[in-house]
PDB file of N, CA, C, O and CB in Angstrom:
ATOM      1  N   UNK A   1      20.256  52.926   1.885  1.00  0.00           N
ATOM      2  CA  UNK A   1      20.697  52.844   0.512  1.00  0.00           C
ATOM      3  C   UNK A   1      19.604  52.151  -0.292  1.00  0.00           C
ATOM      4  O   UNK A   1      19.043  51.141   0.133  1.00  0.00           O
ATOM      5  CB  UNK A   1      22.055  52.093   0.396  1.00  0.00           C
ATOM      6  N   UNK A   2      19.324  52.698  -1.430  1.00  0.00           N
ATOM      7  CA  UNK A   2      18.276  52.128  -2.272  1.00  0.00           C
ATOM      8  C   UNK A   2      18.818  50.967  -3.096  1.00  0.00           C
ATOM      9  O   UNK A   2      19.957  50.995  -3.561  1.00  0.00           O
ATOM     10  CB  UNK A   2      17.683  53.200  -3.195  1.00  0.00           C
ATOM     11  N   UNK A   3      17.992  49.960  -3.265  1.00  0.00           N
ATOM     12  CA  UNK A   3      18.410  48.776  -4.012  1.00  0.00           C
ATOM     13  C   UNK A   3      18.626  49.091  -5.477  1.00  0.00           C
ATOM     14  O   UNK A   3      19.418  48.425  -6.144  1.00  0.00           O
ATOM     15  CB  UNK A   3      17.383  47.671  -3.869  1.00  0.00           C
ATOM     16  N   UNK A   4      17.930  50.099  -5.989  1.00  0.00           N
ATOM     17  CA  UNK A   4      18.096  50.452  -7.404  1.00  0.00           C
ATOM     18  C   UNK A   4      19.523  50.927  -7.688  1.00  0.00           C
ATOM     19  O   UNK A   4      20.003  50.802  -8.814  1.00  0.00           O
ATOM     20  CB  UNK A   4      17.085  51.544  -7.806  1.00  0.00           C
ATOM     21  N   UNK A   5      20.192  51.463  -6.687  1.00  0.00           N
ATOM     22  CA  UNK A   5      21.573  51.907  -6.864  1.00  0.00           C
ATOM     23  C   UNK A   5      22.514  50.728  -7.045  1.00  0.00           C
ATOM     24  O   UNK A   5      23.640  50.907  -7.510  1.00  0.00           O
ATOM     25  CB  UNK A   5      22.018  52.747  -5.675  1.00  0.00           C
ATOM     26  N   UNK A   6      22.079  49.533  -6.690  1.00  0.00           N
ATOM     27  CA  UNK A   6      22.926  48.351  -6.804  1.00  0.00           C
ATOM     28  C   UNK A   6      22.750  47.617  -8.129  1.00  0.00           C
ATOM     29  O   UNK A   6      23.436  46.628  -8.387  1.00  0.00           O
ATOM     30  CB  UNK A   6      22.637  47.410  -5.669  1.00  0.00           C
ATOM     31  N   UNK A   7      21.841  48.093  -8.964  1.00  0.00           N
ATOM     32  CA  UNK A   7      21.649  47.483 -10.281  1.00  0.00           C
ATOM     33  C   UNK A   7      22.832  47.872 -11.162  1.00  0.00           C
ATOM     34  O   UNK A   7      23.131  49.058 -11.305  1.00  0.00           O
ATOM     35  CB  UNK A   7      20.288  47.932 -10.929  1.00  0.00           C
ATOM     36  N   UNK A   8      23.503  46.896 -11.750  1.00  0.00           N
ATOM     37  CA  UNK A   8      24.671  47.230 -12.571  1.00  0.00           C
ATOM     38  C   UNK A   8      24.288  47.952 -13.860  1.00  0.00           C
ATOM     39  O   UNK A   8      23.226  47.712 -14.433  1.00  0.00           O
ATOM     40  CB  UNK A   8      25.445  45.968 -12.906  1.00  0.00           C
ATOM     41  N   UNK A   9      25.162  48.826 -14.294  1.00  0.00           N
ATOM     42  CA  UNK A   9      24.953  49.543 -15.549  1.00  0.00           C
ATOM     43  C   UNK A   9      25.391  48.650 -16.710  1.00  0.00           C
ATOM     44  O   UNK A   9      25.969  47.584 -16.499  1.00  0.00           O
ATOM     45  CB  UNK A   9      25.734  50.895 -15.560  1.00  0.00           C
ATOM     46  N   UNK A  10      25.114  49.091 -17.921  1.00  0.00           N
ATOM     47  CA  UNK A  10      25.531  48.342 -19.104  1.00  0.00           C
ATOM     48  C   UNK A  10      27.050  48.220 -19.127  1.00  0.00           C
ATOM     49  O   UNK A  10      27.585  47.160 -19.452  1.00  0.00           O
ATOM     50  CB  UNK A  10      25.020  49.024 -20.397  1.00  0.00           C
ATOM     51  N   UNK A  11      27.742  49.297 -18.786  1.00  0.00           N
ATOM     52  CA  UNK A  11      29.202  49.270 -18.767  1.00  0.00           C
ATOM     53  C   UNK A  11      29.718  48.275 -17.729  1.00  0.00           C
ATOM     54  O   UNK A  11      30.694  47.568 -17.978  1.00  0.00           O
ATOM     55  CB  UNK A  11      29.757  50.670 -18.478  1.00  0.00           C
ATOM     56  N   UNK A  12      29.070  48.220 -16.579  1.00  0.00           N
ATOM     57  CA  UNK A  12      29.484  47.280 -15.539  1.00  0.00           C
ATOM     58  C   UNK A  12      29.257  45.841 -15.995  1.00  0.00           C
ATOM     59  O   UNK A  12      30.094  44.974 -15.744  1.00  0.00           O
ATOM     60  CB  UNK A  12      28.719  47.551 -14.232  1.00  0.00           C
ATOM     61  N   UNK A  13      28.143  45.583 -16.658  1.00  0.00           N
ATOM     62  CA  UNK A  13      27.863  44.233 -17.166  1.00  0.00           C
ATOM     63  C   UNK A  13      28.897  43.836 -18.204  1.00  0.00           C
ATOM     64  O   UNK A  13      29.377  42.703 -18.203  1.00  0.00           O
ATOM     65  CB  UNK A  13      26.446  44.157 -17.772  1.00  0.00           C
ATOM     66  N   UNK A  14      29.239  44.751 -19.079  1.00  0.00           N
ATOM     67  CA  UNK A  14      30.281  44.467 -20.089  1.00  0.00           C
ATOM     68  C   UNK A  14      31.611  44.151 -19.423  1.00  0.00           C
ATOM     69  O   UNK A  14      32.301  43.212 -19.823  1.00  0.00           O
ATOM     70  CB  UNK A  14      30.451  45.662 -21.050  1.00  0.00           C
ATOM     71  N   UNK A  15      31.974  44.930 -18.410  1.00  0.00           N
ATOM     72  CA  UNK A  15      33.231  44.701 -17.708  1.00  0.00           C
ATOM     73  C   UNK A  15      33.226  43.346 -17.003  1.00  0.00           C
ATOM     74  O   UNK A  15      34.232  42.637 -17.004  1.00  0.00           O
ATOM     75  CB  UNK A  15      33.486  45.823 -16.697  1.00  0.00           C
ATOM     76  N   UNK A  16      32.090  42.989 -16.401  1.00  0.00           N
ATOM     77  CA  UNK A  16      31.992  41.686 -15.737  1.00  0.00           C
ATOM     78  C   UNK A  16      32.168  40.546 -16.739  1.00  0.00           C
ATOM     79  O   UNK A  16      32.887  39.583 -16.475  1.00  0.00           O
ATOM     80  CB  UNK A  16      30.639  41.551 -15.018  1.00  0.00           C
ATOM     81  N   UNK A  17      31.509  40.664 -17.881  1.00  0.00           N
ATOM     82  CA  UNK A  17      31.621  39.620 -18.898  1.00  0.00           C
ATOM     83  C   UNK A  17      33.061  39.475 -19.368  1.00  0.00           C
ATOM     84  O   UNK A  17      33.562  38.360 -19.514  1.00  0.00           O
ATOM     85  CB  UNK A  17      30.706  39.927 -20.088  1.00  0.00           C
ATOM     86  N   UNK A  18      33.722  40.594 -19.603  1.00  0.00           N
ATOM     87  CA  UNK A  18      35.123  40.546 -20.037  1.00  0.00           C
ATOM     88  C   UNK A  18      36.008  39.915 -18.970  1.00  0.00           C
ATOM     89  O   UNK A  18      36.868  39.092 -19.285  1.00  0.00           O
ATOM     90  CB  UNK A  18      35.629  41.956 -20.371  1.00  0.00           C
ATOM     91  N   UNK A  19      35.806  40.294 -17.709  1.00  0.00           N
ATOM     92  CA  UNK A  19      36.615  39.717 -16.630  1.00  0.00           C
ATOM     93  C   UNK A  19      36.381  38.216 -16.503  1.00  0.00           C
ATOM     94  O   UNK A  19      37.317  37.450 -16.276  1.00  0.00           O
ATOM     95  CB  UNK A  19      36.299  40.408 -15.299  1.00  0.00           C
ATOM     96  N   UNK A  20      35.125  37.804 -16.651  1.00  0.00           N
ATOM     97  CA  UNK A  20      34.813  36.379 -16.537  1.00  0.00           C
ATOM     98  C   UNK A  20      35.388  35.581 -17.704  1.00  0.00           C
ATOM     99  O   UNK A  20      35.808  34.438 -17.528  1.00  0.00           O
ATOM    100  CB  UNK A  20      33.302  36.176 -16.463  1.00  0.00           C
ATOM    101  N   UNK A  21      35.408  36.177 -18.890  1.00  0.00           N
ATOM    102  CA  UNK A  21      35.947  35.496 -20.058  1.00  0.00           C
ATOM    103  C   UNK A  21      37.464  35.400 -19.997  1.00  0.00           C
ATOM    104  O   UNK A  21      38.050  34.419 -20.453  1.00  0.00           O
ATOM    105  CB  UNK A  21      35.522  36.212 -21.327  1.00  0.00           C
ATOM    106  N   UNK A  22      38.091  36.413 -19.437  1.00  0.00           N
ATOM    107  CA  UNK A  22      39.554  36.480 -19.425  1.00  0.00           C
ATOM    108  C   UNK A  22      40.153  35.988 -18.106  1.00  0.00           C
ATOM    109  O   UNK A  22      41.369  36.048 -17.920  1.00  0.00           O
ATOM    110  CB  UNK A  22      40.006  37.905 -19.689  1.00  0.00           C
ATOM    111  N   UNK A  23      39.322  35.508 -17.201  1.00  0.00           N
ATOM    112  CA  UNK A  23      39.828  35.130 -15.880  1.00  0.00           C
ATOM    113  C   UNK A  23      40.839  34.000 -15.984  1.00  0.00           C
ATOM    114  O   UNK A  23      40.616  32.994 -16.657  1.00  0.00           O
ATOM    115  CB  UNK A  23      38.676  34.716 -14.963  1.00  0.00           C
ATOM    116  N   UNK A  24      41.920  34.191 -15.321  1.00  0.00           N
ATOM    117  CA  UNK A  24      42.936  33.147 -15.255  1.00  0.00           C
ATOM    118  C   UNK A  24      43.174  32.797 -13.793  1.00  0.00           C
ATOM    119  O   UNK A  24      43.090  31.635 -13.397  1.00  0.00           O
ATOM    120  CB  UNK A  24      44.260  33.599 -15.946  1.00  0.00           C
ATOM    121  N   UNK A  25      43.469  33.809 -13.006  1.00  0.00           N
ATOM    122  CA  UNK A  25      43.731  33.535 -11.604  1.00  0.00           C
ATOM    123  C   UNK A  25      42.584  33.996 -10.700  1.00  0.00           C
ATOM    124  O   UNK A  25      42.418  33.481  -9.595  1.00  0.00           O
ATOM    125  CB  UNK A  25      45.021  34.205 -11.184  1.00  0.00           C
ATOM    126  N   UNK A  26      41.808  34.949 -11.162  1.00  0.00           N
ATOM    127  CA  UNK A  26      40.708  35.466 -10.341  1.00  0.00           C
ATOM    128  C   UNK A  26      39.530  34.485 -10.379  1.00  0.00           C
ATOM    129  O   UNK A  26      39.149  33.990 -11.439  1.00  0.00           O
ATOM    130  CB  UNK A  26      40.262  36.877 -10.839  1.00  0.00           C
ATOM    131  N   UNK A  27      38.979  34.223  -9.224  1.00  0.00           N
ATOM    132  CA  UNK A  27      37.841  33.310  -9.147  1.00  0.00           C
ATOM    133  C   UNK A  27      36.558  34.072  -9.454  1.00  0.00           C
ATOM    134  O   UNK A  27      36.461  35.280  -9.235  1.00  0.00           O
ATOM    135  CB  UNK A  27      37.760  32.640  -7.750  1.00  0.00           C
ATOM    136  N   UNK A  28      35.592  33.345  -9.958  1.00  0.00           N
ATOM    137  CA  UNK A  28      34.311  33.930 -10.344  1.00  0.00           C
ATOM    138  C   UNK A  28      33.636  34.616  -9.155  1.00  0.00           C
ATOM    139  O   UNK A  28      33.081  35.705  -9.307  1.00  0.00           O
ATOM    140  CB  UNK A  28      33.389  32.853 -10.925  1.00  0.00           C
ATOM    141  N   UNK A  29      33.674  34.000  -7.986  1.00  0.00           N
ATOM    142  CA  UNK A  29      33.046  34.580  -6.800  1.00  0.00           C
ATOM    143  C   UNK A  29      33.699  35.907  -6.431  1.00  0.00           C
ATOM    144  O   UNK A  29      33.013  36.849  -6.036  1.00  0.00           O
ATOM    145  CB  UNK A  29      33.128  33.605  -5.619  1.00  0.00           C
ATOM    146  N   UNK A  30      35.018  35.983  -6.558  1.00  0.00           N
ATOM    147  CA  UNK A  30      35.733  37.218  -6.257  1.00  0.00           C
ATOM    148  C   UNK A  30      35.314  38.336  -7.203  1.00  0.00           C
ATOM    149  O   UNK A  30      35.124  39.474  -6.774  1.00  0.00           O
ATOM    150  CB  UNK A  30      37.244  36.996  -6.342  1.00  0.00           C
ATOM    151  N   UNK A  31      35.171  38.023  -8.474  1.00  0.00           N
ATOM    152  CA  UNK A  31      34.793  39.023  -9.474  1.00  0.00           C
ATOM    153  C   UNK A  31      33.415  39.602  -9.155  1.00  0.00           C
ATOM    154  O   UNK A  31      33.225  40.817  -9.212  1.00  0.00           O
ATOM    155  CB  UNK A  31      34.800  38.405 -10.889  1.00  0.00           C
ATOM    156  N   UNK A  32      32.449  38.734  -8.819  1.00  0.00           N
ATOM    157  CA  UNK A  32      31.109  39.210  -8.487  1.00  0.00           C
ATOM    158  C   UNK A  32      31.094  39.977  -7.163  1.00  0.00           C
ATOM    159  O   UNK A  32      30.385  40.975  -7.035  1.00  0.00           O
ATOM    160  CB  UNK A  32      30.137  38.035  -8.418  1.00  0.00           C
ATOM    161  N   UNK A  33      31.867  39.522  -6.182  1.00  0.00           N
ATOM    162  CA  UNK A  33      31.929  40.217  -4.892  1.00  0.00           C
ATOM    163  C   UNK A  33      32.538  41.609  -5.061  1.00  0.00           C
ATOM    164  O   UNK A  33      32.068  42.573  -4.458  1.00  0.00           O
ATOM    165  CB  UNK A  33      32.750  39.396  -3.870  1.00  0.00           C
ATOM    166  N   UNK A  34      33.573  41.709  -5.873  1.00  0.00           N
ATOM    167  CA  UNK A  34      34.201  43.003  -6.113  1.00  0.00           C
ATOM    168  C   UNK A  34      33.226  43.955  -6.800  1.00  0.00           C
ATOM    169  O   UNK A  34      33.167  45.139  -6.465  1.00  0.00           O
ATOM    170  CB  UNK A  34      35.470  42.835  -6.961  1.00  0.00           C
ATOM    171  N   UNK A  35      32.470  43.442  -7.749  1.00  0.00           N
ATOM    172  CA  UNK A  35      31.507  44.262  -8.474  1.00  0.00           C
ATOM    173  C   UNK A  35      30.423  44.779  -7.527  1.00  0.00           C
ATOM    174  O   UNK A  35      30.056  45.953  -7.579  1.00  0.00           O
ATOM    175  CB  UNK A  35      30.877  43.459  -9.625  1.00  0.00           C
ATOM    176  N   UNK A  36      29.915  43.902  -6.669  1.00  0.00           N
ATOM    177  CA  UNK A  36      28.900  44.317  -5.708  1.00  0.00           C
ATOM    178  C   UNK A  36      29.459  45.352  -4.738  1.00  0.00           C
ATOM    179  O   UNK A  36      28.785  46.333  -4.426  1.00  0.00           O
ATOM    180  CB  UNK A  36      28.366  43.104  -4.938  1.00  0.00           C
ATOM    181  N   UNK A  37      30.695  45.142  -4.254  1.00  0.00           N
ATOM    182  CA  UNK A  37      31.329  46.110  -3.350  1.00  0.00           C
ATOM    183  C   UNK A  37      31.449  47.472  -4.034  1.00  0.00           C
ATOM    184  O   UNK A  37      31.183  48.508  -3.423  1.00  0.00           O
ATOM    185  CB  UNK A  37      32.727  45.607  -2.902  1.00  0.00           C
ATOM    186  N   UNK A  38      31.847  47.462  -5.292  1.00  0.00           N
ATOM    187  CA  UNK A  38      32.032  48.705  -6.041  1.00  0.00           C
ATOM    188  C   UNK A  38      30.721  49.467  -6.179  1.00  0.00           C
ATOM    189  O   UNK A  38      30.687  50.682  -5.983  1.00  0.00           O
ATOM    190  CB  UNK A  38      32.614  48.411  -7.425  1.00  0.00           C
ATOM    191  N   UNK A  39      29.630  48.757  -6.517  1.00  0.00           N
ATOM    192  CA  UNK A  39      28.335  49.417  -6.662  1.00  0.00           C
ATOM    193  C   UNK A  39      27.841  49.970  -5.328  1.00  0.00           C
ATOM    194  O   UNK A  39      27.271  51.059  -5.287  1.00  0.00           O
ATOM    195  CB  UNK A  39      27.307  48.444  -7.237  1.00  0.00           C
ATOM    196  N   UNK A  40      28.055  49.230  -4.234  1.00  0.00           N
ATOM    197  CA  UNK A  40      27.671  49.728  -2.906  1.00  0.00           C
ATOM    198  C   UNK A  40      28.458  50.992  -2.563  1.00  0.00           C
ATOM    199  O   UNK A  40      27.900  51.964  -2.055  1.00  0.00           O
ATOM    200  CB  UNK A  40      27.906  48.643  -1.826  1.00  0.00           C
ATOM    201  N   UNK A  41      29.744  50.965  -2.845  1.00  0.00           N
ATOM    202  CA  UNK A  41      30.594  52.117  -2.558  1.00  0.00           C
ATOM    203  C   UNK A  41      30.149  53.335  -3.374  1.00  0.00           C
ATOM    204  O   UNK A  41      30.099  54.448  -2.848  1.00  0.00           O
ATOM    205  CB  UNK A  41      32.068  51.784  -2.857  1.00  0.00           C
ATOM    206  N   UNK A  42      29.832  53.133  -4.632  1.00  0.00           N
ATOM    207  CA  UNK A  42      29.372  54.237  -5.467  1.00  0.00           C
ATOM    208  C   UNK A  42      28.042  54.789  -4.973  1.00  0.00           C
ATOM    209  O   UNK A  42      27.833  56.002  -4.995  1.00  0.00           O
ATOM    210  CB  UNK A  42      29.244  53.787  -6.918  1.00  0.00           C
ATOM    211  N   UNK A  43      27.144  53.924  -4.530  1.00  0.00           N
ATOM    212  CA  UNK A  43      25.853  54.381  -4.013  1.00  0.00           C
ATOM    213  C   UNK A  43      26.037  55.192  -2.733  1.00  0.00           C
ATOM    214  O   UNK A  43      25.386  56.221  -2.549  1.00  0.00           O
ATOM    215  CB  UNK A  43      24.924  53.183  -3.752  1.00  0.00           C
ATOM    216  N   UNK A  44      26.922  54.731  -1.848  1.00  0.00           N
ATOM    217  CA  UNK A  44      27.191  55.462  -0.612  1.00  0.00           C
ATOM    218  C   UNK A  44      27.827  56.818  -0.914  1.00  0.00           C
ATOM    219  O   UNK A  44      27.505  57.812  -0.262  1.00  0.00           O
ATOM    220  CB  UNK A  44      28.106  54.638   0.311  1.00  0.00           C
ATOM    221  N   UNK A  45      28.721  56.865  -1.891  1.00  0.00           N
ATOM    222  CA  UNK A  45      29.352  58.117  -2.271  1.00  0.00           C
ATOM    223  C   UNK A  45      28.326  59.094  -2.838  1.00  0.00           C
ATOM    224  O   UNK A  45      28.392  60.291  -2.559  1.00  0.00           O
ATOM    225  CB  UNK A  45      30.461  57.863  -3.288  1.00  0.00           C
ATOM    226  N   UNK A  46      27.386  58.599  -3.626  1.00  0.00           N
ATOM    227  CA  UNK A  46      26.350  59.448  -4.188  1.00  0.00           C
ATOM    228  C   UNK A  46      25.475  60.029  -3.078  1.00  0.00           C
ATOM    229  O   UNK A  46      25.146  61.215  -3.100  1.00  0.00           O
ATOM    230  CB  UNK A  46      25.496  58.660  -5.191  1.00  0.00           C
ATOM    231  N   UNK A  47      25.101  59.200  -2.116  1.00  0.00           N
ATOM    232  CA  UNK A  47      24.287  59.677  -1.000  1.00  0.00           C
ATOM    233  C   UNK A  47      25.029  60.744  -0.216  1.00  0.00           C
ATOM    234  O   UNK A  47      24.454  61.779   0.122  1.00  0.00           O
ATOM    235  CB  UNK A  47      23.899  58.517  -0.077  1.00  0.00           C
ATOM    236  N   UNK A  48      26.293  60.505   0.075  1.00  0.00           N
ATOM    237  CA  UNK A  48      27.099  61.480   0.813  1.00  0.00           C
ATOM    238  C   UNK A  48      27.221  62.792   0.031  1.00  0.00           C
ATOM    239  O   UNK A  48      27.190  63.875   0.615  1.00  0.00           O
ATOM    240  CB  UNK A  48      28.498  60.906   1.108  1.00  0.00           C
ATOM    241  N   UNK A  49      27.358  62.686  -1.273  1.00  0.00           N
ATOM    242  CA  UNK A  49      27.466  63.875  -2.115  1.00  0.00           C
ATOM    243  C   UNK A  49      26.199  64.724  -2.019  1.00  0.00           C
ATOM    244  O   UNK A  49      26.270  65.939  -1.832  1.00  0.00           O
ATOM    245  CB  UNK A  49      27.727  63.476  -3.576  1.00  0.00           C
ATOM    246  N   UNK A  50      25.039  64.073  -2.148  1.00  0.00           N
ATOM    247  CA  UNK A  50      23.785  64.817  -2.075  1.00  0.00           C
ATOM    248  C   UNK A  50      23.541  65.395  -0.690  1.00  0.00           C
ATOM    249  O   UNK A  50      23.026  66.506  -0.568  1.00  0.00           O
ATOM    250  CB  UNK A  50      22.630  63.925  -2.466  1.00  0.00           C
ATOM    251  N   UNK A  51      23.903  64.660   0.355  1.00  0.00           N
ATOM    252  CA  UNK A  51      23.740  65.191   1.706  1.00  0.00           C
ATOM    253  C   UNK A  51      24.621  66.415   1.931  1.00  0.00           C
ATOM    254  O   UNK A  51      24.194  67.398   2.535  1.00  0.00           O
ATOM    255  CB  UNK A  51      24.065  64.118   2.740  1.00  0.00           C
ATOM    256  N   UNK A  52      25.837  66.342   1.444  1.00  0.00           N
ATOM    257  CA  UNK A  52      26.768  67.452   1.608  1.00  0.00           C
ATOM    258  C   UNK A  52      26.271  68.677   0.866  1.00  0.00           C
ATOM    259  O   UNK A  52      26.403  69.799   1.353  1.00  0.00           O
ATOM    260  CB  UNK A  52      28.161  67.065   1.116  1.00  0.00           C
ATOM    261  N   UNK A  53      25.712  68.472  -0.286  1.00  0.00           N
ATOM    262  CA  UNK A  53      25.235  69.583  -1.111  1.00  0.00           C
ATOM    263  C   UNK A  53      23.826  70.010  -0.750  1.00  0.00           C
ATOM    264  O   UNK A  53      23.299  70.972  -1.308  1.00  0.00           O
ATOM    265  CB  UNK A  53      25.287  69.206  -2.568  1.00  0.00           C
ATOM    266  N   UNK A  54      23.210  69.285   0.195  1.00  0.00           N
ATOM    267  CA  UNK A  54      21.852  69.568   0.667  1.00  0.00           C
ATOM    268  C   UNK A  54      20.806  69.479  -0.445  1.00  0.00           C
ATOM    269  O   UNK A  54      19.853  70.257  -0.490  1.00  0.00           O
ATOM    270  CB  UNK A  54      21.804  70.945   1.294  1.00  0.00           C
ATOM    271  N   UNK A  55      21.010  68.520  -1.331  1.00  0.00           N
ATOM    272  CA  UNK A  55      20.038  68.256  -2.389  1.00  0.00           C
ATOM    273  C   UNK A  55      19.115  67.155  -1.918  1.00  0.00           C
ATOM    274  O   UNK A  55      19.423  66.437  -0.966  1.00  0.00           O
ATOM    275  CB  UNK A  55      20.735  67.865  -3.726  1.00  0.00           C
ATOM    276  N   UNK A  56      18.016  67.029  -2.566  1.00  0.00           N
ATOM    277  CA  UNK A  56      17.137  65.907  -2.309  1.00  0.00           C
ATOM    278  C   UNK A  56      17.763  64.647  -2.884  1.00  0.00           C
ATOM    279  O   UNK A  56      18.356  64.671  -3.962  1.00  0.00           O
ATOM    280  CB  UNK A  56      15.733  66.151  -2.909  1.00  0.00           C
ATOM    281  N   UNK A  57      17.627  63.546  -2.154  1.00  0.00           N
ATOM    282  CA  UNK A  57      18.162  62.285  -2.654  1.00  0.00           C
ATOM    283  C   UNK A  57      17.223  61.716  -3.698  1.00  0.00           C
ATOM    284  O   UNK A  57      16.005  61.869  -3.615  1.00  0.00           O
ATOM    285  CB  UNK A  57      18.373  61.277  -1.505  1.00  0.00           C
ATOM    286  N   UNK A  58      17.802  61.068  -4.664  1.00  0.00           N
ATOM    287  CA  UNK A  58      17.003  60.463  -5.737  1.00  0.00           C
ATOM    288  C   UNK A  58      16.303  59.236  -5.246  1.00  0.00           C
ATOM    289  O   UNK A  58      15.583  58.590  -6.007  1.00  0.00           O
ATOM    290  CB  UNK A  58      17.868  60.116  -6.937  1.00  0.00           C
TER     291      UNK A  58
END
């Protein structure tokens, strides 16, 4: 998996900021861990998609 796939998008950064500002019960570490898990999952899904379609990976 390429590290560039783990760079958050503008939308992800906005969502993180909103979650951190509005956090009541969720801890800051949990919010960041969830975001990292989500980006890893999306990167793995993209790789699987390209492999299935037999395209070159980006």
